[in-house]
Steps between C-alpha positions, in 0.01 A plus 500: 500500500599494868776738605758345732658680795812611310292650220278675757810648666639621170164652411476668838195294597660320795701763690709375790432626852687522828285548812683642802308418818598730786409346835525154346540318832207677667151378582322672212739362242465148640120505520411692186771603256708183470194274450374749240822480299489122523140498375595724208785266407273194522233668282753608236445869579870581521728537197753235406777706662404615846667526837399589854767671710424509870652787696554535873736639762644163591739284301365189332622286214282432198464144623389611847247740350363221283454288813318794662269535199435126496391511864277800433329313217464192718338712772267649239412153366627610161809292428554344159633150445874439498557561128292820496670622816843454347407710197339766720776513761771551236346846441537610864791714619579695815673836545596567860649792686186712481445781253560865585611824341854464632524124450307290247616174655551220252196584284701647206724192496204260502328696223820460298489127573144482372607692189758228434236231540270680252785581265381862493365763742141436615250667271283587800592572861235483772573606858250371759515673841355246745610731781349740756397837352764678709767351270343593166661842454853382585480191277364707212778758541755219502355360176562837339849537648611158373348539151233236553195723455504595132221315314444273801159424649476535877230329706419655839311302761227671699465722686659768283556741789331502841331842487430778251824675595714187480332405170583839348861479620538144371329578172732794435806289587393217270414735215843661526638168372215332311234606253144421603481245217776297671317483835271211594332549840364155568173420674446127480126533567463655154675192361234267639278347233199556726584870544506544123148354494384827657530677166462191279165396650377859502590599146426164335154447653203735481358324806778650712559821303141616547511482882855636546403841644345684794147442362531130572783463754457607861856422612825340385692282745867419446589261778841337542522358854799280581547233763876538453733639763796724412754227570823556310393848390467686831775755438372586152137498610564727795637763261188491281183360658173393343404845368820540296557133423148413388259794462712733284609213280268202471162630620516839330603334175208257524268791578626670185433185297138512616450876479675588172307625200501284187842542336538610140637151428646204686849608398756535779512880509123543473440258787763675712351839415152389609631351824728789596244768408240366741753483785527880470127507583550317830393734779767519774416254774334663801665377823150484651415235239813292554565242771861403566576195712793304639471137604567418862854363529643696207739688726648170621618400151875506433586793275211721616602831657418553865168681536433478124171651381519325162158391375444135414134559408318764296134546418398809308222667306626632166292736287553530124395841375384414150150511352496121484587438865415816695353417846576127468733389783798285405563299817860387537625256763823310551709379792717233654399229749131520407231233517552372147688572181320621190544730201163623385357790299123533529244731343203513738191553286203715590169325566212550255302815573179301499534222758218276377625195686582676825854375464740474789780751527758241396732683257495422130848519354755427231818376662846421365726276707864567418637214709640189334367452148222751564122488490207719401192472723159659448262514799134556423153427638314202346167341570500254786389155384155397615166671554469874505698780341791569727863549412826402665866589444679292238849502353647407163875447455731480202845369584759658277695174470194373309557766233715389206851642517847456642535737798832626627585575864496880557876550528568290191238697305646834607861399435400379157338839439823672607698302245254599228471863610127467574421760770122448528520346848762734648432821689593846377658772711201736476265229624726419794532870587119521514483183710751630755312833510181309581650351820702805613246619759481155658878466511532835677240404760636430848217267604657171615376174346235304687613167643316195372516131585681268258247283319227767517369728226699795628391790721124491568465862385580389144165322465301826501688628193315246287148581619227428407593171331811428704811332371391208285792307652479482878254631758207729403513877549306487826721228651723572797750229401 
């Protein structure tokens, strides 16, 4: 017999939730978090009683905030029809006046208003900090001061810190208020369906599992170039840069997905243990094997400090000191204003020892595109049609939208996991400490970034890092472009 919503509530199967979104009127909330909540509501992934409370320094009525959310969803191409919007918008509230240790603004009053709507206190309280990392410690302290931390779940956007020292200071401050089990350090790349294919394809298919090691792989390329500028984010970006914003978070986490040993199980803690353990085996980046760049014109952007040496491009060789991956370079590259946008993880395969066909040096590879719905591509050598026995490069693709299932956007997937307490795709403090340790030497280097032309592939010196095969996206290793 079906259980209705009231019976679920009485049985504790449908706990109510209030989500407090700090930075609710900012760019990140508009582009990512608000559409994610809307998707969850449309998919029935939120309980019967839920509410989203936006928080910001300014004053705004509930009605004005709902108009703001509606525009954000319109801009994202994610707006429901009129009836659905009315149901959704009724769950949106705004608490202005900021939120600080000495002044909580109107947040306690709005939480009381939500309690009246529910007819009881929310069973679950989730705080989402869509804010710069410099605010994390103060907001967390304020949550403790105003009795909003106990049993709450707190989601921190990346980067969690900007250096090893700032990470340790922030981590201590956060842990003085919250238990580790309450902390969700979000990395939306881990929420991508295609990123999860890195362990699904490997552990579910002997074809991949058998070649997933140094015996068969000559290099791993994790390449996330972006055509995007820093428009609207200049002040935040200038405080972080590509190394902190992308390498320590997204690219290191993807490297860990590739490099981890088989977990004991696919349970959340076992997956996290496998991922975090291998990060501790990352050899600290050698500044001689890192190229930092800054696109020409960066200093002219509003919000960028005069004479800023912030990097907008990073290419690096990472070494993973485990038996499985020793001496295999993990080639990482990311940057703004580059020739094209892509999100690709590629295992470059070694050629057969016996070259019977005299094959070309075109790389053979297994590649995972993380962009859009995702794709798996295998590049091999096959016989050329016609007379003779010669081979030519060929590619086979599997689009992940052709695989049966109902994928969720990354932020919706991760927020759903927060509600259910599933921590498999969230980073642990020990893993992040190891990640920040791995970039410490580069961060302390005084070498200024190389200037590169917008629309290029970054500083020319970055091409040599990927020798002998070169970056599989962009110019070859011997190119001067």
